[in-house]
N, C-alpha and C positions, 0 to 999 in steps of 0.2 A: 614790412612791405607795404607800399602804397600803389594805388592804381591811378594812372594819369591817362590823358587822351592826346594822341598825336594829331597833327593837323589834318590827316586823312580820316579822322574819327576812329582810328584803331586804338583799342585800349592796350596799355602797356603797364606791367607791374614791375616796380623797381625796389631794390633794397635801399631803404632810406638811409641806412648807415653808410652807404657808399656815395652819397651825394656830396660833392665838394662845393659847388656853387650853384646859385639860382640867379639868373639875369632876366630882368623884365625889360624886354624890348617891345615892339608891338606884340610879339608872342613871347613865351617864356622859354628860355634855354636852360636846360639842366645839364650840368657838367658833372660826370662821375669821377671818382678817384682813379678809375682805369683810363680816363681820357675820353671815353665815349661821351657824345653830346646828343641830347634829345630835345627837339622843339615840340612843345605841347601847348594846348589851348588854355589850360588852367593858369590863373595868376600866381605869382609867387606867394601871396598871402594865403591863397587856397591850399597850395602845396604845403606850406608851413603848418597850416591847421591840420591837414591830413597826417603829417608826420607826428605832431603833438598828440592827436587822437590815437594813433597807432601805438605810440610809446606808452600812453596812459593805459591802454587796454592790456599791453604786455605786463606792465608793472602791477596791475590789479591781479592778474593771474598769479604772478610770483608771490605777492603778499598773502594770498589766500591759502 
């Protein structure tokens, strides 16, 4: 799960495994496998970093 910020500054937590695409327009559009779309203020690079950090954290717990 990652937390992102909508344009109205409301935080939203998403299941990163359900993200289908990230599009960088002036704002970032996240499209989920369900077809839902979310416009957020974080860049695609920042979202990718958050996904990687989250998955690393999960894998560390599994390996221990």
